[in-house]
TITORMAR-152016 format. One line per field, with one value per atom (N, C-alpha, C, CB): residue in three letters; atom name; x negated, y negated, z. Coordinates in Angstrom, 1 decimal. Each point is the difference from the previous one (the first is absolute). Glycine has a CB too. Layout:
% residues N
res	(ALA:...)
atom	(CA:...)
c1	(X:...)
c2	(Y:...)
c3	(Z:...)
***
This chain:
% residues 179
res	(MET:MET:MET:MET:THR:THR:THR:THR:CYS:CYS:CYS:CYS:SER:SER:SER:SER:GLU:GLU:GLU:GLU:THR:THR:THR:THR:ARG:ARG:ARG:ARG:ASP:ASP:ASP:ASP:LEU:LEU:LEU:LEU:LEU:LEU:LEU:LEU:SER:SER:SER:SER:ALA:ALA:ALA:ALA:TRP:TRP:TRP:TRP:LEU:LEU:LEU:LEU:ASP:ASP:ASP:ASP:GLN:GLN:GLN:GLN:ALA:ALA:ALA:ALA:LEU:LEU:LEU:LEU:ASP:ASP:ASP:ASP:ALA:ALA:ALA:ALA:HIS:HIS:HIS:HIS:GLU:GLU:GLU:GLU:ARG:ARG:ARG:ARG:GLU:GLU:GLU:GLU:GLN:GLN:GLN:GLN:VAL:VAL:VAL:VAL:GLU:GLU:GLU:GLU:ALA:ALA:ALA:ALA:HIS:HIS:HIS:HIS:LEU:LEU:LEU:LEU:ALA:ALA:ALA:ALA:GLY:GLY:GLY:GLY:CYS:CYS:CYS:CYS:PRO:PRO:PRO:PRO:GLU:GLU:GLU:GLU:CYS:CYS:CYS:CYS:ARG:ARG:ARG:ARG:ARG:ARG:ARG:ARG:GLU:GLU:GLU:GLU:LEU:LEU:LEU:LEU:GLU:GLU:GLU:GLU:GLY:GLY:GLY:GLY:LEU:LEU:LEU:LEU:ARG:ARG:ARG:ARG:SER:SER:SER:SER:THR:THR:THR:THR:VAL:VAL:VAL:VAL:THR:THR:THR:THR:VAL:VAL:VAL:VAL:LEU:LEU:LEU:LEU:SER:SER:SER:SER:ARG:ARG:ARG:ARG:VAL:VAL:VAL:VAL:GLU:GLU:GLU:GLU:HIS:HIS:HIS:HIS:PRO:PRO:PRO:PRO:ARG:ARG:ARG:ARG:ALA:ALA:ALA:ALA:PRO:PRO:PRO:PRO:VAL:VAL:VAL:VAL:GLY:GLY:GLY:GLY:PHE:PHE:PHE:PHE:VAL:VAL:VAL:VAL:ASP:ASP:ASP:ASP:ARG:ARG:ARG:ARG:VAL:VAL:VAL:VAL:MET:MET:MET:MET:GLY:GLY:GLY:GLY:GLU:GLU:GLU:GLU:VAL:VAL:VAL:VAL:TYR:TYR:TYR:TYR:PRO:PRO:PRO:PRO:ALA:ALA:ALA:ALA:PRO:PRO:PRO:PRO:TRP:TRP:TRP:TRP:TYR:TYR:TYR:TYR:ARG:ARG:ARG:ARG:LYS:LYS:LYS:LYS:LEU:LEU:LEU:LEU:GLY:GLY:GLY:GLY:ARG:ARG:ARG:ARG:LEU:LEU:LEU:LEU:VAL:VAL:VAL:VAL:PHE:PHE:PHE:PHE:GLN:GLN:GLN:GLN:PRO:PRO:PRO:PRO:LEU:LEU:LEU:LEU:SER:SER:SER:SER:VAL:VAL:VAL:VAL:LYS:LYS:LYS:LYS:LEU:LEU:LEU:LEU:PRO:PRO:PRO:PRO:LEU:LEU:LEU:LEU:GLU:GLU:GLU:GLU:ALA:ALA:ALA:ALA:GLY:GLY:GLY:GLY:ALA:ALA:ALA:ALA:MET:MET:MET:MET:VAL:VAL:VAL:VAL:VAL:VAL:VAL:VAL:ILE:ILE:ILE:ILE:ALA:ALA:ALA:ALA:ILE:ILE:ILE:ILE:LEU:LEU:LEU:LEU:GLY:GLY:GLY:GLY:VAL:VAL:VAL:VAL:TYR:TYR:TYR:TYR:LEU:LEU:LEU:LEU:LEU:LEU:LEU:LEU:GLN:GLN:GLN:GLN:GLY:GLY:GLY:GLY:THR:THR:THR:THR:PRO:PRO:PRO:PRO:GLU:GLU:GLU:GLU:MET:MET:MET:MET:LYS:LYS:LYS:LYS:ASP:ASP:ASP:ASP:ALA:ALA:ALA:ALA:ALA:ALA:ALA:ALA:ARG:ARG:ARG:ARG:PRO:PRO:PRO:PRO:ASP:ASP:ASP:ASP:VAL:VAL:VAL:VAL:PRO:PRO:PRO:PRO:ALA:ALA:ALA:ALA:VAL:VAL:VAL:VAL:ALA:ALA:ALA:ALA:PRO:PRO:PRO:PRO:ARG:ARG:ARG:ARG:PRO:PRO:PRO:PRO:ASP:ASP:ASP:ASP:SER:SER:SER:SER:ARG:ARG:ARG:ARG:GLN:GLN:GLN:GLN:SER:SER:SER:SER:ARG:ARG:ARG:ARG:CYS:CYS:CYS:CYS:ARG:ARG:ARG:ARG:HIS:HIS:HIS:HIS:HIS:HIS:HIS:HIS:CYS:CYS:CYS:CYS:PRO:PRO:PRO:PRO:ARG:ARG:ARG:ARG:PRO:PRO:PRO:PRO:PRO:PRO:PRO:PRO:PRO:PRO:PRO:PRO:ARG:ARG:ARG:ARG:HIS:HIS:HIS:HIS:LEU:LEU:LEU:LEU:ARG:ARG:ARG:ARG:GLN:GLN:GLN:GLN:ARG:ARG:ARG:ARG:ALA:ALA:ALA:ALA:GLN:GLN:GLN:GLN:PRO:PRO:PRO:PRO:GLY:GLY:GLY:GLY:SER:SER:SER:SER:ARG:ARG:ARG:ARG:LYS:LYS:LYS:LYS:GLU:GLU:GLU:GLU:ARG:ARG:ARG:ARG:HIS:HIS:HIS:HIS:PRO:PRO:PRO:PRO:LEU:LEU:LEU:LEU:PRO:PRO:PRO:PRO:VAL:VAL:VAL:VAL:ARG:ARG:ARG:ARG:ASN:ASN:ASN:ASN:VAL:VAL:VAL:VAL:SER:SER:SER:SER:ALA:ALA:ALA:ALA:THR:THR:THR:THR:ILE:ILE:ILE:ILE:TRP:TRP:TRP:TRP:PRO:PRO:PRO:PRO:GLY:GLY:GLY:GLY:ALA:ALA:ALA:ALA:ARG:ARG:ARG:ARG:ILE:ILE:ILE:ILE)
atom	(N:CA:C:CB:N:CA:C:CB:N:CA:C:CB:N:CA:C:CB:N:CA:C:CB:N:CA:C:CB:N:CA:C:CB:N:CA:C:CB:N:CA:C:CB:N:CA:C:CB:N:CA:C:CB:N:CA:C:CB:N:CA:C:CB:N:CA:C:CB:N:CA:C:CB:N:CA:C:CB:N:CA:C:CB:N:CA:C:CB:N:CA:C:CB:N:CA:C:CB:N:CA:C:CB:N:CA:C:CB:N:CA:C:CB:N:CA:C:CB:N:CA:C:CB:N:CA:C:CB:N:CA:C:CB:N:CA:C:CB:N:CA:C:CB:N:CA:C:CB:N:CA:C:CB:N:CA:C:CB:N:CA:C:CB:N:CA:C:CB:N:CA:C:CB:N:CA:C:CB:N:CA:C:CB:N:CA:C:CB:N:CA:C:CB:N:CA:C:CB:N:CA:C:CB:N:CA:C:CB:N:CA:C:CB:N:CA:C:CB:N:CA:C:CB:N:CA:C:CB:N:CA:C:CB:N:CA:C:CB:N:CA:C:CB:N:CA:C:CB:N:CA:C:CB:N:CA:C:CB:N:CA:C:CB:N:CA:C:CB:N:CA:C:CB:N:CA:C:CB:N:CA:C:CB:N:CA:C:CB:N:CA:C:CB:N:CA:C:CB:N:CA:C:CB:N:CA:C:CB:N:CA:C:CB:N:CA:C:CB:N:CA:C:CB:N:CA:C:CB:N:CA:C:CB:N:CA:C:CB:N:CA:C:CB:N:CA:C:CB:N:CA:C:CB:N:CA:C:CB:N:CA:C:CB:N:CA:C:CB:N:CA:C:CB:N:CA:C:CB:N:CA:C:CB:N:CA:C:CB:N:CA:C:CB:N:CA:C:CB:N:CA:C:CB:N:CA:C:CB:N:CA:C:CB:N:CA:C:CB:N:CA:C:CB:N:CA:C:CB:N:CA:C:CB:N:CA:C:CB:N:CA:C:CB:N:CA:C:CB:N:CA:C:CB:N:CA:C:CB:N:CA:C:CB:N:CA:C:CB:N:CA:C:CB:N:CA:C:CB:N:CA:C:CB:N:CA:C:CB:N:CA:C:CB:N:CA:C:CB:N:CA:C:CB:N:CA:C:CB:N:CA:C:CB:N:CA:C:CB:N:CA:C:CB:N:CA:C:CB:N:CA:C:CB:N:CA:C:CB:N:CA:C:CB:N:CA:C:CB:N:CA:C:CB:N:CA:C:CB:N:CA:C:CB:N:CA:C:CB:N:CA:C:CB:N:CA:C:CB:N:CA:C:CB:N:CA:C:CB:N:CA:C:CB:N:CA:C:CB:N:CA:C:CB:N:CA:C:CB:N:CA:C:CB:N:CA:C:CB:N:CA:C:CB:N:CA:C:CB:N:CA:C:CB:N:CA:C:CB:N:CA:C:CB:N:CA:C:CB:N:CA:C:CB:N:CA:C:CB:N:CA:C:CB:N:CA:C:CB:N:CA:C:CB:N:CA:C:CB:N:CA:C:CB:N:CA:C:CB:N:CA:C:CB:N:CA:C:CB:N:CA:C:CB:N:CA:C:CB:N:CA:C:CB:N:CA:C:CB:N:CA:C:CB:N:CA:C:CB:N:CA:C:CB:N:CA:C:CB:N:CA:C:CB:N:CA:C:CB:N:CA:C:CB:N:CA:C:CB:N:CA:C:CB:N:CA:C:CB:N:CA:C:CB:N:CA:C:CB:N:CA:C:CB:N:CA:C:CB:N:CA:C:CB:N:CA:C:CB:N:CA:C:CB:N:CA:C:CB:N:CA:C:CB:N:CA:C:CB:N:CA:C:CB:N:CA:C:CB:N:CA:C:CB:N:CA:C:CB:N:CA:C:CB:N:CA:C:CB:N:CA:C:CB:N:CA:C:CB:N:CA:C:CB:N:CA:C:CB:N:CA:C:CB:N:CA:C:CB:N:CA:C:CB:N:CA:C:CB:N:CA:C:CB)
c1	(-2.9:0.2:1.4:-1.3:1.3:1.2:0.9:-1.3:2.5:1.0:-0.4:1.8:-2.4:-0.4:-1.1:0.7:-1.7:-1.0:0.5:-1.6:2.6:0.6:0.7:0.2:0.6:0.8:-0.9:1.8:-3.0:-0.9:-0.6:-0.6:0.6:-0.6:1.1:-1.9:3.2:1.1:-0.1:1.4:-1.6:0.0:-1.2:1.1:-2.2:-1.2:0.2:-1.5:2.3:0.3:0.9:-0.2:1.2:0.9:-0.8:1.9:-2.9:-0.8:-1.1:0.5:-0.6:-1.1:-1.4:1.6:-1.7:-1.3:-0.8:1.1:-0.6:-0.7:-1.0:2.0:-3.1:-0.9:0.7:-2.1:1.5:0.6:0.3:-1.1:0.1:0.1:1.2:-2.5:2.6:1.1:1.4:-1.6:1.5:1.3:0.5:-0.8:0.0:0.4:0.5:-1.7:1.1:0.4:1.4:-2.4:2.7:1.3:1.0:-1.1:0.9:0.9:0.3:-0.8:-0.2:0.3:0.9:-2.3:2.0:0.9:1.4:-2.0:2.2:1.3:0.8:-0.9:0.2:0.7:0.6:-1.6:1.0:0.5:0.7:-1.9:2.0:0.6:1.2:-2.2:3.5:1.1:0.1:1.2:-1.6:0.0:-0.9:0.6:-1.8:-1.0:0.5:-1.9:2.6:0.6:1.1:-0.5:1.3:1.0:-0.6:1.6:-2.7:-0.8:-0.6:-0.6:0.2:-0.6:1.1:-1.7:2.9:1.2:0.4:0.7:-0.7:0.4:-1.0:1.1:-2.4:-1.1:0.1:-1.4:1.8:0.2:1.1:-0.9:2.0:1.2:-0.3:1.5:-2.3:-0.4:-0.8:0.1:-1.1:-0.9:0.9:-2.0:3.0:0.8:0.8:0.1:0.5:0.8:-0.9:1.6:-2.8:-0.9:-0.5:-0.6:0.5:-0.5:1.0:-1.4:2.7:1.1:0.1:1.2:-1.7:0.2:-0.9:0.5:0.0:-0.7:-1.1:2.0:-3.1:-1.2:0.3:-1.6:1.4:0.2:-1.0:1.0:-0.5:-0.9:-0.4:1.1:-2.3:-0.5:0.6:-2.1:2.5:0.6:-1.1:1.6:-1.0:-0.9:-0.9:1.8:-3.1:-1.0:-0.6:1.2:-0.7:-0.5:-1.4:2.3:-2.7:-1.4:-0.9:0.7:-0.3:-0.8:-0.1:0.8:0.3:-0.1:-1.0:2.3:-2.2:-0.9:-1.5:1.9:-2.1:-1.4:-0.5:0.5:0.5:-0.4:-0.4:1.5:-0.9:-0.4:-1.3:2.4:-2.6:-1.2:-1.2:1.3:-1.1:-1.1:0.6:-1.0:0.8:0.5:-0.6:0.5:0.3:-0.5:-1.1:2.2:-3.2:-1.0:0.6:-1.8:1.1:0.6:0.2:-1.2:0.4:0.2:1.3:-2.5:2.9:1.2:1.2:-1.1:1.0:1.1:0.1:-0.4:-0.7:0.1:0.6:-2.0:1.6:0.6:1.5:-2.2:2.7:1.4:0.7:-0.4:-0.3:0.6:0.1:-0.9:-0.2:-0.1:0.9:-2.3:2.4:0.8:1.3:-2.1:2.8:1.3:1.0:-0.4:1.5:0.9:0.4:0.9:-0.6:0.3:1.3:-1.2:2.1:1.2:-0.3:1.3:-2.4:-0.4:-1.0:0.4:-1.3:-1.1:0.4:-1.4:2.3:0.3:0.8:0.1:0.9:0.6:-0.9:2.1:-3.1:-0.9:-1.0:0.1:-0.5:-0.9:0.8:-1.3:2.5:0.8:0.2:1.2:-0.9:0.2:-1.3:1.8:-2.9:-1.3:-0.3:-0.8:1.2:-0.3:0.9:-0.6:1.8:0.9:-0.5:2.0:-2.4:-0.6:-1.2:0.9:-1.8:-1.2:0.4:-1.3:2.3:0.4:0.6:0.4:0.4:0.6:-1.0:2.1:-3.1:-1.1:-0.8:0.0:-0.3:-0.8:0.7:-1.0:2.3:0.8:0.0:1.4:-1.2:0.0:-1.3:1.7:-2.8:-1.3:-0.3:-0.8:1.2:-0.2:0.8:-0.4:1.6:0.8:-0.4:1.8:-2.2:-0.3:-1.3:1.6:-2.6:-1.4:-0.3:-0.7:0.4:-0.4:-1.2:1.0:-2.0:-1.2:0.3:-1.3:2.3:0.3:0.8:0.1:0.7:0.7:-1.0:2.0:-3.0:-1.0:-0.8:-0.1:-0.2:-0.7:0.8:-1.3:2.6:0.8:0.3:1.0:-1.2:0.3:-1.2:1.3:-0.9:-1.1:-0.5:1.0:-2.2:-0.6:0.7:-2.2:2.9:0.7:-0.7:2.2:-2.5:-0.7:0.9:-1.3:0.7:0.7:0.8:-1.7:1.1:0.8:-0.1:-0.6:1.8:0.1:-0.5:1.9:-2.8:-0.5:1.1:-2.3:2.1:0.9:-0.2:0.1:0.9:-0.2:-0.9:2.2:-2.3:-0.7:-1.5:2.2:-2.5:-1.4:-1.0:1.0:-2.2:-1.1:-0.1:-1.2:1.7:-0.1:0.9:-0.6:1.7:0.9:-0.5:1.9:-3.0:-0.6:-0.6:-0.4:0.4:-0.7:-1.5:1.9:-2.5:-1.5:-0.8:0.5:0.0:-0.9:0.1:0.3:0.8:0.2:0.0:1.3:-0.8:0.1:-1.2:2.5:-3.2:-1.1:0.5:-1.3:0.4:0.3:-0.4:-0.3:1.1:-0.4:-1.2:2.4:-3.2:-1.2:0.4:-1.3:0.3:0.3:0.2:-1.3:2.0:0.4:-1.2:2.0:-3.1:-1.1:-0.7:-0.3:0.5:-0.6:0.9:-1.3:2.5:1.0:-0.3:1.7:-1.6:-0.2:1.3:-2.4:2.6:1.2:-0.1:0.4:0.7:0.0:-0.1:1.3:-2.1:-0.1:1.3:-2.5:3.0:1.2:-0.4:0.9:0.0:-0.2:-0.7:0.1:-0.7:-0.7:0.9:-2.1:1.8:0.9:-0.3:0.2:-1.3:-0.3:0.9:-2.4:3.0:0.8:-0.6:2.1:-2.9:-0.7:-1.5:2.0:-2.7:-1.5:-0.6:0.1:-1.2:-0.7:-0.7:-0.3:0.0:-0.7:-1.5:1.6:-2.3:-1.4:-0.8:0.3:-1.3:-0.9:-1.0:0.3:-0.4:-1.0:-1.2:1.8:-2.9:-1.2:0.1:-1.4:1.9:0.3:-1.3:2.2:-3.2:-1.3:-0.7:-0.2:0.4:-0.7:0.6:-0.5:1.8:0.6:-0.4:1.9:-2.2:-0.4:-1.5:1.9:-2.7:-1.5:-0.4:-0.3:-0.1:-0.4:-1.3:1.0:-1.0:-1.1:0.1:-1.4:2.4:0.1:0.6:0.4:-0.8:0.4:0.9:-2.1:3.0:0.8:-0.5:2.0)
c2	(-57.7:1.3:0.5:-0.5:1.8:0.6:0.5:0.6:-0.2:0.5:1.3:-1.2:2.1:1.3:-0.1:1.1:-2.0:-0.3:-0.6:-0.3:-0.6:-0.6:1.0:-2.2:3.1:1.0:1.0:-0.2:0.4:0.9:-0.6:1.0:-2.4:-0.7:-0.5:-0.6:0.8:-0.5:0.6:-0.4:1.7:0.6:-0.5:2.1:-2.2:-0.6:-1.4:1.6:-2.4:-1.4:-0.1:-0.6:1.6:0.0:0.3:0.7:0.2:0.5:-1.0:2.3:-3.3:-1.1:0.7:-1.5:2.3:0.8:-0.6:2.0:-3.0:-0.6:-1.1:0.6:-0.7:-1.2:-1.2:1.5:-2.7:-1.3:-0.2:-0.9:1.3:-0.2:0.9:-0.5:1.7:0.9:-0.5:2.0:-2.4:-0.5:-1.2:0.8:-1.7:-1.2:0.4:-1.4:2.4:0.4:0.6:0.4:0.5:0.6:-1.1:2.2:-3.1:-1.1:-0.8:0.0:-0.3:-0.8:0.8:-1.1:2.4:0.8:0.1:1.3:-1.1:0.1:-1.3:1.6:-2.8:-1.3:-0.1:-1.0:1.7:-0.2:1.2:-1.4:2.6:1.2:0.4:0.8:-0.9:0.4:1.5:-2.1:2.8:1.5:0.5:0.2:-0.7:0.4:-0.4:-0.1:-1.1:-0.4:0.9:-2.4:2.9:1.0:1.3:-0.9:1.3:1.2:-0.2:0.5:-1.7:-0.4:0.1:-1.4:0.8:0.1:1.4:-2.3:3.2:1.4:0.7:0.0:-0.3:0.6:-0.5:0.1:-1.4:-0.5:0.7:-2.2:2.4:0.6:1.5:-1.5:2.2:1.4:0.0:0.6:-1.5:0.0:-0.3:-0.8:-0.1:-0.3:1.2:-2.4:3.1:1.2:1.1:-0.5:0.7:1.0:-0.3:0.5:-1.8:-0.3:0.3:-1.8:1.8:0.4:1.5:-2.1:2.9:1.4:0.5:0.2:0.8:0.5:0.9:-0.1:0.1:0.8:1.4:-1.9:2.8:1.5:0.5:0.3:0.7:0.6:1.4:-1.2:1.6:1.3:1.0:-0.9:2.1:1.0:0.5:0.7:-0.1:0.5:1.1:-0.5:0.4:0.9:-0.3:1.7:-2.7:-0.3:-0.4:-0.8:0.0:-0.4:1.2:-2.3:3.2:1.2:0.9:-0.1:0.2:0.8:-0.6:0.8:-2.1:-0.7:0.2:-1.7:1.4:0.1:1.5:-2.0:2.9:1.4:0.4:0.5:-1.2:0.3:-0.7:0.2:-1.4:-0.7:0.7:-2.2:2.5:0.7:1.4:-2.2:3.2:1.3:0.6:0.4:0.4:0.7:1.0:-0.4:0.6:1.0:1.4:-1.5:2.5:1.4:0.6:0.3:-0.6:0.6:-0.5:0.3:-1.6:-0.5:0.7:-2.2:2.4:0.6:1.5:-1.5:2.2:1.3:0.0:0.6:-1.5:-0.1:-0.2:-1.0:0.1:-0.2:1.3:-2.4:3.2:1.2:1.1:-0.6:0.7:1.0:-0.3:0.4:-1.7:-0.4:-0.6:-0.4:1.1:-0.5:0.1:0.7:-1.4:0.2:1.4:-2.3:2.7:1.3:0.5:-0.3:-0.5:0.4:0.5:-1.7:1.4:0.5:1.1:-2.2:2.1:0.9:1.4:-2.0:2.0:1.3:0.9:-1.2:0.8:0.9:0.5:-1.2:0.4:0.4:1.1:-2.2:2.0:1.0:1.3:-1.8:1.7:1.2:0.8:-1.1:0.4:0.7:0.6:-1.6:1.0:0.6:1.2:-2.2:2.2:1.2:1.2:-1.5:1.2:1.0:0.6:-1.1:0.3:0.5:0.9:-2.1:1.6:0.8:1.4:-2.2:2.2:1.2:1.0:-1.2:0.7:0.8:0.6:-1.3:0.4:0.5:1.0:-2.2:2.1:1.0:1.3:-1.8:1.8:1.2:0.7:-0.9:0.1:0.6:0.6:-1.7:1.0:0.6:1.2:-2.2:2.3:1.1:1.2:-1.5:1.3:1.1:0.5:-0.8:-0.1:0.3:0.6:-1.8:1.5:0.5:1.1:-2.3:3.5:1.2:-0.3:1.5:-2.2:-0.2:-0.8:0.1:-1.1:-0.8:0.8:-2.0:3.0:0.9:0.8:0.1:0.4:0.8:-0.9:1.6:-2.8:-0.9:-0.4:-0.8:0.7:-0.4:1.1:-1.6:2.8:1.1:0.2:1.2:-1.0:0.2:1.5:-1.7:1.9:1.4:0.8:-0.8:1.8:1.0:1.3:-1.2:1.8:1.3:1.1:-0.8:1.8:1.1:0.7:0.2:0.1:0.8:-0.9:2.2:-2.4:-0.8:0.8:-1.3:0.8:0.7:0.3:-1.0:2.1:0.3:-0.9:2.4:-2.8:-0.9:0.5:-0.9:2.3:0.5:0.3:0.9:-1.0:0.3:-1.1:1.4:-1.1:-0.9:-1.2:1.9:-1.6:-1.0:-1.2:1.8:-1.6:-1.0:-1.0:1.6:-1.3:-0.9:-1.2:1.9:-3.0:-1.2:0.2:-1.5:1.5:0.3:-1.2:1.6:-2.8:-1.1:-0.4:-0.8:0.9:-0.5:1.1:-1.9:3.1:1.0:0.9:-0.1:0.5:0.9:1.4:-1.5:2.2:1.4:0.9:-0.4:1.4:0.8:0.8:0.1:0.2:0.8:1.5:-1.4:2.0:1.4:0.9:-0.3:1.4:0.9:0.5:0.6:-0.3:0.6:-1.0:1.6:-3.0:-1.0:-0.4:-0.8:1.1:-0.4:0.8:-0.6:-0.1:0.6:0.0:-0.7:1.7:0.0:-0.8:2.3:-2.9:-0.9:0.9:-1.8:1.4:0.7:-0.2:-0.2:1.2:-0.3:-1.0:2.3:-3.3:-1.0:-1.2:1.7:-1.7:-1.1:-1.0:1.4:-2.6:-0.9:-0.2:-1.2:1.7:-0.1:0.9:-0.6:0.1:0.8:0.0:-0.5:-0.5:0.0:-0.1:-1.1:1.8:0.0:-0.7:2.2:-2.9:-0.8:1.0:-2.0:1.5:0.9:0.0:-0.6:1.7:0.1:-1.1:2.5:-3.0:-1.0:0.5:-1.3:0.6:0.5:-1.0:1.0:-0.5:-0.9:-0.8:1.7:-2.9:-0.9:-0.4:-0.7:0.3:-0.5:1.1:-1.6:2.8:1.1:0.0:1.3:-1.6:0.0:-1.2:1.2:-2.3:-1.2:0.0:-1.3:1.6:0.1:1.3:-2.4:3.3:1.3:-0.1:1.0:-0.2:0.0:-1.0:0.8:-1.6:-1.0:0.7:-1.9:1.4:0.5:-1.0:1.5:-1.0:-0.9:-0.1:0.6)
c3	(-40.1:0.5:-0.6:2.2:-2.5:-0.6:1.1:-2.1:1.7:0.9:0.6:-1.2:0.5:0.5:1.0:-2.1:1.8:1.0:1.3:-2.0:1.9:1.1:0.8:-1.2:0.6:0.7:0.8:-1.8:1.2:0.7:1.3:-2.2:2.2:1.1:1.0:-1.4:1.1:0.9:1.4:-2.0:2.1:1.3:0.8:-0.9:0.3:0.7:0.4:-1.3:0.5:0.3:1.2:-2.4:2.5:1.2:1.3:-1.5:1.3:1.2:0.3:-0.6:-0.2:0.1:0.0:1.3:-2.3:-0.2:-1.2:1.1:-1.7:-1.2:0.4:-1.5:0.7:0.3:-0.5:-0.2:0.4:-0.3:-1.5:2.1:-2.9:-1.5:-0.5:-0.2:0.5:-0.5:0.6:-0.2:1.4:0.6:-0.7:2.2:-2.6:-0.8:-1.4:1.2:-1.8:-1.3:0.1:-0.7:1.7:0.2:0.2:0.9:0.0:0.3:-1.2:2.4:-3.2:-1.3:-0.9:0.2:-0.3:-0.9:0.5:-0.7:2.0:0.6:-0.1:1.6:-1.7:-0.2:-1.3:1.6:-2.6:-1.4:-0.5:-0.4:1.1:-0.5:0.9:-1.0:0.6:0.8:0.2:-0.7:-0.3:0.1:1.1:-2.4:2.5:1.1:1.3:-1.6:1.7:1.3:0.5:-0.6:-0.4:0.4:0.5:-1.7:1.0:0.5:1.4:-2.5:2.7:1.4:1.0:-1.0:0.7:1.0:0.2:-0.7:-0.3:0.2:0.9:-2.3:2.1:0.8:1.4:-2.0:2.2:1.4:0.7:-0.7:0.0:0.6:0.4:-1.3:0.4:0.3:1.2:-2.4:2.5:1.2:1.3:-1.4:1.3:1.2:0.4:-0.8:-0.2:0.3:0.6:-1.9:1.4:0.5:1.4:-2.4:2.7:1.3:1.1:-1.0:0.6:1.0:0.2:-0.7:-0.2:0.1:1.2:-2.5:3.2:1.2:-0.6:1.5:-0.8:-0.4:0.3:0.3:-1.3:0.3:1.0:-2.3:3.1:1.0:-0.6:2.0:-1.8:-0.4:0.9:-0.9:0.4:0.9:1.0:-1.8:2.9:1.0:-0.5:1.7:-1.4:-0.5:-1.3:1.3:-2.0:-1.3:0.0:-0.6:1.5:0.1:0.3:0.8:0.1:0.3:-1.3:2.4:-3.2:-1.2:-1.0:0.4:-0.5:-1.0:0.5:-0.6:1.8:0.6:-0.1:1.5:-1.4:-0.1:-1.4:1.8:-2.8:-1.4:-0.3:-0.6:1.2:-0.3:0.7:-0.2:1.5:0.7:0.4:0.9:-1.7:0.3:1.3:-2.5:3.2:1.2:-0.4:1.2:-0.3:-0.3:0.1:0.9:-1.5:-0.1:1.4:-2.1:3.1:1.3:0.7:0.2:-0.5:0.6:-0.7:0.6:-1.9:-0.7:0.5:-2.0:2.2:0.5:1.4:-1.3:2.2:1.3:0.0:0.8:-1.7:-0.1:-0.5:-0.5:-0.4:-0.5:1.1:-2.3:3.1:1.0:1.2:-0.7:1.1:1.2:-0.5:1.3:-2.1:-0.4:1.2:-2.4:2.3:1.1:0.3:-0.5:1.7:0.4:-0.7:2.2:-2.5:-0.7:-1.4:1.3:-1.9:-1.3:0.2:-1.0:1.9:0.2:0.5:0.4:0.7:0.6:-1.0:2.2:-2.9:-1.0:-1.0:0.4:-0.9:-0.9:0.5:-1.1:2.4:0.6:0.3:1.0:-0.6:0.3:-1.3:1.9:-3.0:-1.3:-0.4:-0.6:0.8:-0.5:0.9:-0.7:2.0:0.8:-0.4:1.9:-2.3:-0.5:-1.3:1.1:-2.0:-1.2:0.2:-1.2:2.1:0.3:0.6:0.3:0.6:0.7:-1.1:2.2:-3.0:-1.1:-0.9:0.1:-0.5:-0.9:0.7:-1.1:2.4:0.7:0.1:1.3:-1.0:0.1:-1.4:1.9:-2.9:-1.4:-0.3:-0.7:1.0:-0.3:0.8:-0.6:1.9:0.8:-0.4:1.9:-2.4:-0.5:-1.4:1.5:-2.3:-1.4:-0.3:-0.5:1.4:-0.3:0.9:-0.8:0.2:0.9:0.9:-1.7:1.1:0.8:1.3:-2.1:1.9:1.2:1.0:-1.5:1.0:1.0:0.8:-1.6:1.0:0.7:1.0:-2.0:1.6:0.8:1.2:-2.0:1.9:1.1:1.0:-1.5:1.2:0.9:1.0:-1.7:3.0:0.9:-0.1:1.6:-1.2:-0.1:1.0:-0.8:0.3:0.9:0.0:-0.4:1.6:0.0:-0.6:2.0:-2.5:-0.6:1.0:-1.8:3.0:1.0:1.2:-0.9:1.5:1.2:1.2:-0.9:1.8:1.1:1.0:-0.4:1.1:1.1:1.2:-0.7:1.4:1.1:1.1:-0.6:0.8:1.1:-0.4:1.0:-2.2:-0.5:0.4:-1.9:1.9:0.3:-1.0:1.1:-2.3:-1.1:0.3:-1.6:2.4:0.2:1.0:-0.5:1.2:1.0:-0.7:1.5:-0.8:-0.5:0.0:0.8:-1.9:-0.1:0.5:-1.9:1.8:0.4:1.4:-2.3:2.9:1.4:1.1:-1.0:0.6:1.0:-0.1:-0.1:1.2:0.0:-0.3:1.6:-2.3:-0.3:1.2:-2.5:2.8:1.2:-0.4:0.8:0.2:-0.2:-0.4:1.6:-2.3:-0.4:1.2:-2.1:1.9:1.1:0.8:-1.2:0.5:0.7:0.9:-1.9:1.7:0.8:1.1:-1.9:1.9:1.1:1.2:-1.7:2.8:1.3:0.8:0.1:0.6:0.8:1.2:-0.8:1.2:1.1:1.3:-1.2:2.1:1.3:0.8:0.0:0.7:0.8:1.0:-0.4:0.5:1.0:-0.5:1.7:-2.8:-0.5:-0.8:-0.2:0.2:-0.6:-1.5:2.1:-2.6:-1.4:-0.8:0.6:-1.5:-0.9:-1.4:1.3:-1.6:-1.3:0.3:-1.2:0.4:0.2:-1.1:1.2:-0.9:-1.1:-0.9:1.5:-2.7:-1.0:0.5:-1.9:1.5:0.3:-0.6:0.2:0.5:-0.5:-1.0:2.1:-3.2:-1.0:0.0:-1.4:0.9:-0.1:-1.2:1.3:-1.2:-1.2:-0.6:1.0:-0.1:-0.6:-0.8:2.0:-1.7:-0.8:-1.4:2.1:-2.2:-1.3:-0.8:0.9:-0.2:-0.8:-0.2:1.0:0.1:-0.2:0.4:0.5:-1.4:0.3:0.9:-2.1:3.2:0.9:1.1:-1.9:1.9:1.1:1.2:-1.7:2.9:1.2:0.8:0.1:0.6:0.8:1.4:-1.4)
***
């Protein structure tokens, strides 16, 4: 066996990982070669020094980062982390976005004539007088009967308002129908 072949097997010989035949060959070569014995002693001292060294610890979160790279998170978890960021980050971003939207809305409203017209409420050309009939609420307040249908209250009667005359409603809906 040559010196280079023996040097390649020295580490395995120290670890006792060689089979019986190779082990005998390495030991025979070491008995006759002082240079390979010095190489073996240097290797033994290196192993002794390295066995005294404290094993390094992985930093906190290292395993999680490695596993995250090996098995990446699905898209919906990434989206969830993005949407539900800490409030210290999220609130200023939302406030800034609202300010930008408000400024953009004001700019568009002032700069576009069509938007100005759309934003104006319909204003009547002539404002009605407060004492006219048009100022009355048309939906909730009943309209007074015409003058020719009004009856005067009898002195001493409690009625101040008179009901409207009754019409034949069924005749309007079904001609020829009788009540």
